[in-house]
N, C-alpha and C positions, 0 to 999 in steps of 0.2 A: 617351689622356692629356689631361688638363686642364692648362694652364699659368697659373699665377698670376703677373703682372705687377707689381710694386710698386716705390714710389719709395725707399722705406727701404734701409738695406744693414748687415747685419749685419758685425760684426766679431770674430766668434766666440760669440756669444750664443745662436745656435739660432734664431733668428727663424724661418727658413723652415721649420722643423719645426712650429714654434706655427701658421703662418700657413697650411701643409699641413691642419693638424687642423682648422682654422676650415672650410677650403674643403672639407675631405674630409665633415664632420659636415653642413654644409650641402646639399651637392650629394648626399648619400647614395652616396658611392663609396667605394671601398677608399683609404685613404691613399696606397698605392704608385701610385696611379694619378695624384698630384699631383706637379706640377713647378713650384719656386718660382724665378722670375727676378728678384733685385733689380737695382736701382740702375743698369740697362743705359740709357744716355742714348740711344743708338739706336732705342730702343724704348718708353720711357717717360718722357713729355714733361714730367713734375714729379717732384721728390724733394728732400728733404734730408738724405739720409743717415740718420744714427742718433747720440742724443743727448739728455739731458735727460727720460730714461726714458718717451720718448713713442710708441717702435716699437710695441708692442704696444697701447696705448691708442688710439693713432690708426690704425695699420696694420690693427689687428684689424679695428676697425668697416669700415675701406674694404674689406677682402677680403668682410666679410659683406654689405655692400650691394651689392658687386658679383656675389657669388652671386645674391642676391635679384633683381638686374637681369637675371642668365642665365636664372633660373628663370621671369620673366615673359617672356621672348623665348621660353623654350622651350613654356609653355602657348599663346602666339600660334600657333606652328609647328605644335604637337601637335594644336591645335584644327582646324588647317586639313588635316592628314595624316588625322584620324580622322573628320573631318566632324562635327564637336562644335563648338559655340560657346566661344570661350576661356573664357569663365566657367564653362563645365562642366568644365573641366578642374583636376585635382587634382594635387599632387605629394607626393610619400612615397618615401623608400628609394630615389632614385635613379629613379624611375619614373614618366611623366606616365599619368595613367588620366582615362577618362571618368567621370564621378560617375555611380553607381548602376550600373556595369557593369564587365564584366571586359576590356573593350577598353581596350589601353594600350601604351603604348611606352617603353623604356629610355632613359635620357639619353644614352647612347654612340652607340645607333641613331639616335637623334633628331637628334643633332649631325651624323652622317654625312647623312644624309638634307636637313638643313637647310642643307648647303654645295651643294647642286645647286641652280642659279636656276630649274627647272623647280616646285620644291617651294615656292616664294616664296608666302607669304599674300596677297591682293589688298591693293594699296596698302604693300606692303612691298618699301623698294628693296633692303634689304643682305642678302645671305643669312647663314648662321651664328649661331650662339649666343653669340657674341663680347660681351661685356660690359663696360663701365667706369663705376666711380664715384669720386666723391672724399668725401673725410671732415673735415670741419674741427672742430675742438675748440670747444666753446662755454665751457669751463672747465677748470682744471688737475684732476689728480688728488692725492689726499694720502694716500701711504701712512703707515703709522706700525707703530712696533714698540719692543721693549725689547731692549738687548742687556747682560748680563752678563759680565763678565770676571773671572777669578781668576788673580792673581800671586803668585810667592814670588822675593825679592830676597836677592840674596847680599851681606850687609851688610860682607865684607870685600873683594869685587871691584865690586861693584855690578851682577854679573851678575844677567839676567832669565829667568825660566822662566814661560812662559804656561803654566798648568796646567789651565785649564778654561774654556770659553765656551760661554753659553747665548742663544739667541736666539729671540725670539717676535715674528713679523712678520704684519702684514695687508696683504695685497697685492690685496685684494678678490677677483674671479674668478680662479682659478687653471686655464690652460690646460693646462701642462705641468709636475706638480712637480718633477719630475727637472731640467729646465733652470732652474725658479726657484731650486731649492736651489744649481745651479751659479752662479746668478748671486750669491747672497749670500754662500757661501764665498769666490769671487773677491773680492769686495767686502770681505770682513773679511780676506783676504790683503792686499789693498791698505793697506786700513786700518791694519793691523799695522804693513807696510813703513813707513808715513809715521810712524807713533806712535813706533817704537822703532831706526828702521835707515837710513832714508833722508835725507842730508843731502848739499846742495850746497855745496863750500867753495871759495872763490876765492883766488889768491894776492893778498896786498894790495899788492904792488908793481906786478905786472903784468896784475891782474885774471885771469890764466888759470885756467881751471877745474881744480881739483886733482883732483877726484873723478869724473874724465869716463871712467871706464871700469867694468865690475860687480867687478872687482876692488877698488875703493874705494869705489864707492856700490852696496851690497848690496840686493839684491832678495829679498823672502821666499820661501824654497824649502818643501819638503813638512817637512822638521826644524824648520823654525821656526813651525809652525802647532800649534796646539792641537787636542785633539779638539771638534767643535762640534756641539752640539744643538741642532737646529733645527727649530721646529714653527710652523703657523700658525694665526691665529684671523683668520679672512678674512669681511669684512662687504662684499659688493659695494658698489661706487663707483656714486655715482647721477649723474654726469657724462659717462659713455659708455654705448653700448647692451649693450656687454659686460659692465660691469661689472668693467673690470680698472682695478688702480692700478698704476703704474709703480712699478719694483723696481731698474733698473739701480744707481743710486747709492747703494741702503739701506746695502748692507753695508761701504762705504766711510765713510759719514757714520756710523754707530754706533760703528764700531770705534776710531777715535782716540780720543773722549770715554771710551769704555768702558776701552779699555788705561790710559790716562793717568790717568784717576781710581783704578782699582786700584792704579797704582803711588803715587799720592800718597796712598792711604789704608794701604798699607804702610809708608811712610816717614812717616807722621803721629806716632808714638809721639816722634820725635825733633824734633817740632814744623815740619816740613816741610809747606807749604801750596800749593806751585807747583813745577811743573817743567816745561821747555819740550820741545817737539818738535824734533829726535828724542830721545828718551829713551834714550842709549847706554848700556852700560854704564859707560862714561868718565864721562857726564853726571850717572849715578846716584850713581857712586862720589864726584865732586866736591860734588854735593848732602849727601850723607852726611858727607864730611870738613868740610864748612861749617858741619854743623849740630852 
């Protein structure tokens, strides 16, 4: 088992799957052999949780650099065990090999051997292939995309029906398309909720929050969501070695203006050019009546 310890912390995004993919590919081992531990302050000296779409653009290169450091240690130990110079050792598909020969050793077998102090190379004080790396960003990432929303408004009641929703996004290199689609879908749900449902109302006399339960402050449910046609047009990012652009907030950022602009477009024949969020059925109905 290979354990990846990292200072970020998922809150449902599935970062542990993406980190494990990066480690498994770099080390040439099955995905199932990777265990990811996030945000354990007893074992990880530094971390900032998650937020700002930075986990994979920052944490991904950190995992990649740590993998490279572990492979470098592996070449040192493999050279010693295989009686070859460190510079003669190559690594591919989870195996260290003496260049130009069939002599080699798998990473699992080497890791076990490297734990034995008797196998320490000359001048090396620490056993094992454990490695640590940090990655600091030199510049932010800039994802981009387009959201198109189609709505129908009932003129008598103000009731809104979101008929269709289309998104094209550029997140640079995609590590896991399914996780990425989930991020976008969840963000769109959050944006729709902000655009047409979620409103904090306080009593003017007591300042008591009136919409303090989910009975009064609705969250979007499956029935409120339109079909979403999602596609990617990805151009690798140039500000991190994996070419990844942040994705966490993209759905929520695009959904609010797309939905509100669609509502305004539907009401444009009445001369309506603006409507505040949340555009509830009552809000839309009052706008229609005023017009």
